[in-house]
C-alpha positions as CSV (number, residue, x, y, z in Angstrom):
1,X,-12.0,-21.8,-49.2
2,X,-9.6,-24.5,-47.8
3,X,-10.0,-25.7,-44.0
4,X,-6.6,-23.9,-43.4
5,X,-7.6,-20.7,-44.8
6,X,-10.9,-20.6,-43.0
7,X,-9.1,-21.4,-39.7
8,X,-6.6,-18.6,-40.3
9,X,-9.3,-16.1,-40.9
10,X,-11.0,-17.3,-37.6
11,X,-7.8,-16.8,-35.4
12,X,-7.6,-13.4,-37.1
13,X,-11.0,-12.5,-36.3
14,X,-10.6,-13.4,-32.7
15,X,-7.4,-11.7,-32.2
16,X,-8.8,-8.4,-33.6
17,X,-11.8,-8.9,-31.2
18,X,-9.7,-9.3,-28.2
19,X,-9.0,-5.9,-27.2
20,X,-12.9,-4.7,-27.1
21,X,-13.4,-7.9,-25.1
22,X,-10.6,-7.3,-22.8
23,X,-11.6,-3.7,-21.8
24,X,-9.2,-2.6,-19.1
25,X,-7.8,-5.5,-17.2
26,X,-6.5,-4.8,-13.6
27,X,-6.1,-7.9,-11.8
28,X,-6.4,-8.2,-8.1
29,X,-3.9,-10.4,-6.5
30,X,-5.8,-10.8,-3.2
31,X,-5.7,-13.1,-0.4
32,X,-8.8,-14.1,1.5
33,X,-7.4,-17.0,2.9
34,X,-4.2,-17.8,5.0
35,X,-3.1,-16.2,8.2
36,X,-3.5,-12.4,6.6
37,X,-6.6,-13.2,5.1
38,X,-8.8,-11.2,7.8
39,X,-6.5,-8.1,6.5
40,X,-6.3,-9.1,2.8
41,X,-10.1,-9.5,2.6
42,X,-10.7,-5.8,3.6
43,X,-8.4,-4.5,1.0
44,X,-9.6,-6.5,-1.9
45,X,-13.1,-5.5,-1.2
46,X,-12.2,-1.5,-1.3
47,X,-10.2,-2.3,-4.7
48,X,-13.0,-4.1,-6.4
49,X,-15.9,-1.7,-5.3
50,X,-14.0,1.2,-6.5
51,X,-13.9,0.0,-10.1
52,X,-17.4,-1.3,-9.6
53,X,-18.5,2.3,-8.9
54,X,-16.6,3.5,-11.8
55,X,-18.0,1.0,-14.4
56,X,-21.7,1.6,-12.8
57,X,-21.7,5.3,-12.2
58,X,-19.5,6.4,-15.2
59,X,-19.5,3.6,-17.6
60,X,-15.7,2.9,-16.9
61,X,-12.8,4.8,-17.6
62,X,-12.7,6.6,-20.9
63,X,-15.8,4.9,-22.2
64,X,-13.8,1.6,-21.3
65,X,-15.2,-1.0,-18.9
66,X,-12.6,-2.3,-16.0
67,X,-12.3,-6.0,-15.4
68,X,-10.9,-6.9,-11.9
69,X,-10.1,-10.7,-12.2
70,X,-9.3,-11.8,-8.8
71,X,-6.3,-14.3,-8.2
72,X,-5.8,-15.7,-4.5
73,X,-2.3,-15.8,-3.3
74,X,-2.9,-16.6,0.6
75,X,0.1,-14.1,1.0
76,X,2.1,-16.8,0.0
77,X,5.1,-15.7,-2.4
78,X,5.1,-18.7,-4.6
79,X,1.4,-18.7,-5.2
80,X,1.5,-14.7,-5.8
81,X,3.9,-15.3,-8.9
82,X,1.7,-18.0,-10.1
83,X,-1.2,-15.5,-10.2
84,X,0.9,-13.2,-12.0
85,X,2.0,-15.5,-14.9
86,X,-1.6,-17.1,-15.1
87,X,-3.2,-13.3,-15.5
88,X,-0.5,-11.3,-17.4
89,X,-1.6,-12.8,-20.7
90,X,-5.2,-11.3,-20.4
91,X,-4.0,-7.7,-21.2
92,X,-3.2,-6.8,-17.6
93,X,-2.3,-3.5,-17.2
94,X,-0.9,-3.4,-13.7
95,X,-0.5,-5.4,-10.7
96,X,-0.9,-4.4,-7.0
97,X,-0.1,-7.6,-4.8
98,X,-0.3,-6.2,-1.4
99,X,2.8,-8.2,-0.2
100,X,6.5,-7.2,-0.1
101,X,7.5,-10.7,-0.5
102,X,5.4,-11.0,-4.0
103,X,6.7,-7.6,-4.8
104,X,10.2,-8.5,-4.6
105,X,9.7,-11.3,-6.9
106,X,7.7,-9.4,-9.3
107,X,10.0,-6.5,-9.9
108,X,12.3,-8.3,-12.1
109,X,9.5,-10.0,-14.0
110,X,7.5,-6.8,-14.6
111,X,10.8,-5.1,-15.9
112,X,10.9,-7.7,-18.6
113,X,7.2,-8.0,-19.3
114,X,7.0,-4.1,-19.1
115,X,3.9,-4.0,-16.9
116,X,3.7,-1.6,-14.2
117,X,3.7,-2.7,-10.5
118,X,1.9,-0.5,-8.0
119,X,2.9,-0.9,-4.3
120,X,1.6,1.9,-2.3
121,X,3.2,1.9,1.3
122,X,4.8,-1.5,0.8
123,X,7.3,-3.3,-1.3
124,X,10.6,-2.3,-2.1
125,X,11.3,1.5,-0.6
126,X,14.0,2.3,-2.9
127,X,11.7,1.5,-6.0
128,X,10.9,5.3,-5.4
129,X,13.9,5.9,-7.7
130,X,12.5,5.7,-10.9
131,X,15.6,6.2,-13.1
132,X,16.5,2.4,-11.7
133,X,12.9,1.1,-11.3
134,X,11.3,1.9,-14.4
135,X,8.3,0.1,-13.9
136,X,7.6,0.3,-10.1
137,X,5.5,3.0,-8.4
138,X,5.1,3.2,-4.6
139,X,3.4,6.7,-3.9
140,X,2.0,8.2,-1.6
141,X,4.5,7.0,1.0
142,X,7.0,4.0,1.7
143,X,8.5,2.0,4.7
144,X,11.2,4.6,5.3
145,X,8.9,7.5,4.9
146,X,6.7,5.8,8.0
147,X,9.7,5.5,10.1
148,X,10.9,8.9,9.8
149,X,7.4,10.6,10.1
150,X,7.2,8.4,13.3
151,X,10.3,9.8,14.6
152,X,9.3,13.2,13.7
153,X,6.1,12.7,15.8
154,X,8.0,11.9,18.6
155,X,10.3,15.0,18.1
156,X,7.7,17.0,18.2
157,X,6.1,15.5,21.4
158,X,9.7,15.7,23.2
159,X,10.3,19.2,22.5
160,X,12.5,18.3,19.4
161,X,14.8,16.3,21.5
162,X,15.1,12.4,21.6
163,X,18.4,12.7,22.9
164,X,18.6,9.4,25.7
165,X,15.6,8.4,24.9
166,X,15.1,4.4,24.3
167,X,13.0,3.3,21.5
168,X,12.1,-0.5,20.6
169,X,11.2,-1.8,17.0
170,X,8.8,-4.8,17.0
171,X,8.9,-6.1,13.6
172,X,7.7,-8.8,11.4
173,X,10.7,-10.9,10.7
174,X,10.4,-10.6,7.0
175,X,11.3,-8.4,4.2
176,X,8.6,-6.3,5.1
177,X,9.5,-6.0,8.7
178,X,13.2,-5.4,8.0
179,X,12.8,-2.5,5.9
180,X,12.7,0.6,8.0
181,X,15.9,-1.0,10.3
182,X,18.6,0.8,8.4
183,X,16.4,4.2,8.5
184,X,15.8,4.1,11.9
185,X,19.4,3.3,12.6
186,X,20.5,6.4,10.9
187,X,17.9,8.4,12.6
188,X,19.1,7.0,15.9
189,X,22.4,8.4,15.3
190,X,21.3,11.8,14.1
191,X,18.7,12.6,17.2
192,X,20.8,10.5,19.9
193,X,18.0,7.7,20.8
194,X,18.9,4.0,21.2
195,X,17.3,1.7,19.3
196,X,16.4,-1.8,20.0
197,X,15.3,-4.0,17.4
198,X,13.2,-7.4,18.4
199,X,11.9,-9.5,15.5
200,X,8.8,-11.5,15.6
201,X,8.5,-14.7,13.6
202,X,5.4,-15.2,11.3
203,X,2.5,-15.3,11.8
204,X,3.4,-13.7,15.4
205,X,0.7,-15.2,17.9
206,X,3.3,-15.9,20.3
207,X,5.1,-12.9,21.7
208,X,5.7,-13.3,25.2
209,X,9.5,-13.4,25.3
210,X,9.4,-10.1,23.3
211,X,7.2,-8.2,25.3
212,X,9.2,-9.7,28.7
213,X,12.2,-8.1,27.2
214,X,10.4,-4.7,26.8
215,X,9.2,-4.8,30.3
216,X,12.6,-5.5,31.3
217,X,14.2,-2.9,29.1
218,X,11.7,-0.2,29.7
219,X,11.8,1.6,26.1
220,X,10.1,5.0,26.4
221,X,8.3,4.2,22.9
222,X,7.7,1.2,20.9
223,X,7.5,1.4,17.0
224,X,5.6,-1.7,15.5
225,X,6.1,-2.9,11.9
226,X,3.6,-5.9,11.9
227,X,0.7,-7.3,10.0
228,X,-2.0,-9.8,10.7
229,X,-2.6,-11.6,13.8
230,X,1.0,-10.3,15.0
231,X,-0.6,-6.8,15.5
232,X,-3.5,-8.0,17.8
233,X,-1.4,-10.2,19.9
234,X,1.5,-7.3,20.5
235,X,-1.1,-4.9,21.3
236,X,-2.6,-7.3,23.8
237,X,0.8,-8.1,25.1
238,X,1.4,-4.4,25.5
239,X,-1.8,-4.1,27.5
240,X,-1.0,-7.1,29.5
241,X,2.3,-5.5,30.8
242,X,0.8,-1.8,31.0
243,X,2.7,-0.4,28.6
244,X,1.4,3.1,28.0
245,X,-0.4,2.8,24.6
246,X,0.0,6.6,23.8
247,X,3.7,5.5,23.4
248,X,3.2,2.7,21.2
249,X,2.9,3.5,17.4
250,X,2.4,1.2,14.4
251,X,3.2,1.6,10.7
252,X,0.2,1.9,8.5
253,X,-0.1,-1.6,8.3
254,X,-0.8,-2.1,11.9
255,X,-3.4,0.3,12.3
256,X,-6.5,-1.1,11.1
257,X,-9.9,-2.3,13.2
258,X,-9.0,-5.6,13.1
259,X,-5.7,-4.9,15.1
260,X,-7.5,-3.3,18.0
261,X,-10.9,-4.6,18.5
262,X,-10.1,-7.9,19.8
263,X,-8.0,-6.2,22.7
264,X,-11.2,-4.1,23.7
265,X,-10.6,-1.3,26.1
266,X,-6.8,-2.2,26.7
267,X,-6.2,-0.9,23.2
268,X,-7.6,2.7,23.6
269,X,-4.9,5.5,22.9
270,X,-2.8,3.2,20.7
271,X,-1.4,5.1,17.9
272,X,-0.7,4.2,14.0
273,X,0.6,6.1,10.9
274,X,-1.5,6.4,8.0
275,X,-1.0,8.1,4.4
276,X,-5.0,8.6,4.0
277,X,-8.3,9.7,5.8
278,X,-10.4,7.4,8.0
279,X,-13.9,6.8,8.3
280,X,-16.8,7.3,5.7
281,X,-17.4,10.9,5.8
282,X,-16.4,11.6,2.3
283,X,-18.9,12.0,-0.6
284,X,-17.2,9.1,-2.7
285,X,-19.2,6.8,0.2
286,X,-22.7,8.1,-1.0
287,X,-21.8,7.2,-4.3
288,X,-21.0,3.8,-3.3
289,X,-23.9,3.2,-1.4
290,X,-26.0,4.4,-4.3
291,X,-24.2,2.7,-7.4
292,X,-22.8,-0.4,-5.6
293,X,-23.9,-1.5,-2.1
294,X,-27.8,-0.8,-2.6
295,X,-27.4,-2.1,-6.2
296,X,-26.1,-5.5,-4.7
297,X,-23.1,-5.2,-6.5
298,X,-20.5,-4.8,-3.4
299,X,-17.7,-7.2,-3.0
300,X,-18.9,-9.7,-0.4
301,X,-22.1,-7.9,0.0
302,X,-20.2,-4.7,1.3
303,X,-19.6,-5.9,5.0
304,X,-16.3,-4.3,5.3
305,X,-17.1,-0.8,3.5
306,X,-15.5,2.1,5.7
307,X,-12.8,0.1,7.3
308,X,-9.2,1.4,7.5
309,X,-8.3,-1.4,4.8
310,X,-11.2,-1.2,2.7
311,X,-10.3,2.5,2.2
312,X,-6.8,1.9,1.5
313,X,-8.0,-0.8,-1.1
314,X,-10.4,1.8,-2.7
315,X,-7.5,4.5,-2.4
316,X,-5.1,2.2,-4.5
317,X,-7.9,1.6,-7.1
318,X,-8.5,5.4,-7.2
319,X,-4.7,6.3,-8.0
320,X,-4.5,3.7,-10.5
321,X,-7.8,4.7,-12.3
322,X,-6.5,8.2,-12.3
323,X,-3.2,7.1,-14.1
324,X,-5.3,5.2,-16.3
325,X,-7.1,8.6,-17.0
326,X,-3.8,10.3,-17.6
327,X,-2.4,7.6,-19.9
328,X,-5.5,7.8,-22.1
329,X,-4.9,11.5,-22.3
330,X,-1.4,11.1,-23.3
331,X,-1.7,8.2,-25.7
332,X,-4.9,9.8,-27.3
333,X,-6.8,6.8,-26.9
334,X,-9.2,5.0,-24.4
335,X,-7.8,1.5,-25.2
336,X,-4.3,2.0,-23.5
337,X,-1.8,-0.7,-23.1
338,X,0.6,-1.3,-19.9
339,X,3.4,0.7,-21.5
340,X,1.2,3.6,-22.0
341,X,-0.1,3.3,-18.3
342,X,3.4,3.4,-17.1
343,X,3.7,6.8,-19.0
344,X,0.5,7.9,-17.0
345,X,2.1,7.2,-13.8
346,X,5.0,9.2,-14.6
347,X,2.8,12.4,-15.4
348,X,0.2,11.6,-12.8
349,X,-0.5,14.6,-10.2
350,X,-3.6,14.3,-8.1
351,X,-4.0,17.4,-6.6
352,X,-6.2,18.6,-3.6
353,X,-8.7,19.9,-5.9
354,X,-8.9,16.6,-7.9
355,X,-8.9,14.4,-4.9
356,X,-12.0,16.7,-3.7
357,X,-13.6,16.4,-7.2
358,X,-13.3,12.5,-6.9
359,X,-15.1,12.9,-3.6
360,X,-12.4,12.3,-1.1
361,X,-11.4,15.9,-0.2
362,X,-8.0,15.9,2.4
363,X,-8.0,12.1,2.0
364,X,-4.6,11.8,1.1
365,X,-1.5,14.1,0.0
366,X,-1.1,15.3,-3.2
367,X,0.5,12.5,-5.4
368,X,2.8,14.0,-8.0
369,X,5.3,11.4,-10.0
370,X,7.9,12.1,-12.8
371,X,10.5,10.0,-14.4
372,X,12.7,9.9,-11.6
373,X,10.3,10.1,-8.5
374,X,8.0,7.1,-8.3
375,X,7.2,7.6,-4.8
376,X,5.7,10.9,-4.3
377,X,6.0,13.3,-1.2
378,X,6.3,10.2,1.3
379,X,3.8,12.5,3.6
380,X,1.9,10.7,6.5
381,X,-0.2,11.4,9.4
382,X,-0.8,10.0,12.8
383,X,-4.3,8.3,14.0
384,X,-5.2,7.1,17.2
385,X,-7.7,4.4,18.4
386,X,-10.8,5.5,20.7
387,X,-11.8,2.3,22.0
388,X,-15.1,3.7,23.6
389,X,-16.3,4.8,20.3
390,X,-14.8,2.4,18.3
391,X,-13.1,4.4,15.9
392,X,-9.9,5.8,14.7
393,X,-9.2,9.7,14.9
394,X,-6.8,11.8,13.2
395,X,-4.5,13.9,15.6
396,X,-1.8,15.3,13.0
397,X,-1.8,16.9,9.6
398,X,0.5,15.5,6.9
399,X,4.0,15.4,7.8
400,X,6.9,15.3,5.5
401,X,9.6,12.8,6.1
402,X,13.2,13.6,6.6
403,X,14.7,13.6,3.3
404,X,18.0,14.5,4.1
405,X,18.4,11.1,5.6
406,X,16.2,9.1,3.3
407,X,17.4,10.5,-0.1
408,X,21.1,9.0,0.2
409,X,19.7,5.6,1.4
410,X,17.3,5.3,-1.5
411,X,19.9,6.4,-4.0
412,X,22.5,3.9,-2.4
413,X,20.0,0.9,-2.2
414,X,18.5,1.4,-5.7
415,X,22.2,1.9,-7.4
416,X,23.2,-1.4,-5.6
417,X,20.1,-3.2,-7.2
418,X,20.9,-1.7,-10.6
419,X,24.3,-2.9,-10.4
420,X,23.6,-6.1,-9.2
421,X,20.6,-6.5,-11.8
422,X,22.7,-4.9,-14.7
423,X,20.4,-2.0,-15.2
424,X,21.8,1.1,-16.5
425,X,19.9,4.0,-14.7
426,X,17.6,6.1,-17.1
427,X,18.6,9.8,-17.9
428,X,15.3,11.7,-16.6
């Protein structure tokens, strides 16, 4: 046998073995360093631990083990893109970068590479339109849903009338923070409240001037789209000027323990949106304890188990795992590829009954997606911080956003993106 022929046979053998070695690859584009490391670490741990649970308890998904290679982005867009490029050749099925900036850069890349991008509660809101964004999914809720649900909550608090009220938006001066502005402007026109927009430059530790403006303007309510240390600083400044915490509402990225505990008693009564449950009173946490934590397999030894952001990372992993199951069912094979996973997402329906089977009863709204709807129902609920008990309490049921306002905005923005990117919307 010639050396050339031998080398070719070896190469062919390695290629044939690759799928079995790869299993199901779901990279974790995490950030445990940088200004947002305290937040990103908890999410990454929950994401890792849920897949570890599936591997240890169930032998994976459909008999296939899940690999979760982690790549540190430091919440830096350039590093995030580098992580994507360095891991996509591993057989990566999907990406969940937990960064709007990274998401914006990856959308055109995944569209070319045909790899799904899952951005629950963040990213480009108009990616809900699956006719234009074929490879991007953002269920169960997006930034505009959050803004609408916050206003619906305030309408309920004011007998259905916000006419003449003043609402200030304190936002992270980035693509993330700017997302709700157009929505709130349209909701302001519809409901008659005055909107004031107050940007905060990253990382957001210094906010004296912003809160002096709030003290001067005396808004009835403050809505915050913040992340990382910006949240702590804002809540502390609100306490300093004695702004009533029950009138201060954060988006779900401004509603974790790390945002409120540094402020102590001053944070009591602060509210934030969420698209999932809180605490550990769910059967899945018993399974995590048995198969992951007590077994010594927890990410970072399980130090963040049960926190808001840990649960959010776990929830993202759960949705991905259910889409994998659906894709395996549709394709008739356990060894699915990224394109088949996209099909699984488009036919995904996580019912309340299925969520209960997975050990998370009433944890989230039903997630039902389709060719044209990649964002689900957009439902969210309100939680409130009890500083004395040191816990978040859910204070509303899941609430639908105002689709009369949101649907035209999503259509307009997605079609504008499609025209600029040369995308012909799919016929769904």
